[in-house]
N, C-alpha and C positions, 0 to 999 in steps of 0.2 A: 504494500500500500504506500503510495506516495504521500508527501506532506499535504499536498493540495487536496487529495482525496480524504485524508485524515481530518483536516480542518473543516471539510464540507459536511462531516457527520454532525447530527444534531446535538449530541452530548459532549462535544469537545470544546476546549477553550478557543477564544478568538486568536488568530495568528499574531496580532499586534499586542496582545496582553502579555504581562510578565511571564506567565507560564508558557504561553505559546512561543514567545521569543526564546526562552531557554530550551524548549522542546526542539525547535528548529536547529539551535546550536548543537545540542546533543546528537541529533540525527546526523548532522553534517560532520561534526568533528570526531564522534566516537562510533558512528555507524550503527546506532541502536535503532530498533523499530520505534515508531511513534508511540506505541502503547508503553514500552519499557522506558522510553524517554520521558513520558508523562509522569510515571511513578518517581523517577529520579529527580525530575524538575520540581515536583511538589516537595520532596525531601530537602532539596537544595534551598528552596525559597523559605521553608519553615526554619531551617538553620540560619539563614540570612536574617530573617525577621527577629530572631532572638538576640541579635547583637545590639550593642548600644547605638551604633550608627548603621542604618539600613542601606545596603548597596545590593544591586542585583548581583547574583553569584557569577563568578567567572567560570566559563566552561573551557577546560583544557583538554587537549588530545591525550591519549593514553601515555604517549612518550613524555609530554610536558608534565603530566601528573606524576609519573614515576620520578622524573628529575626533581620536581618540587618536594616529593616525599623524601628522597635521598638527602636533599639539602636541609630539610627540616630535621631529619634524624641526626645528621652531623651536628647541627646547631644544638639540639637537645643533649647530645653527648658532651659537647663542650661546656654547656651550662651545668650539667651534673658533675663534671670533673671540677669545675670551679667551686661548686658548693661543698664538695668533699674536702678540697684543699684549704 
């Protein structure tokens, strides 16, 4: 099912809405189906809404997410070493 067909269904978000925008990015960058992208988009927006300053979530490719996770893990390791010392 294409994005155009998905957004034409009666019970789906509008393409220009925050959820619709994140769905389109997830389908494009991660190759998810629109239904799977909808579930992930809702989770990402709920997480973003719980922050002090609301910003639309960034959608990264799988490679970009892995690099960000590696960088975060290295930073956490340095912080833990500094706390022990």
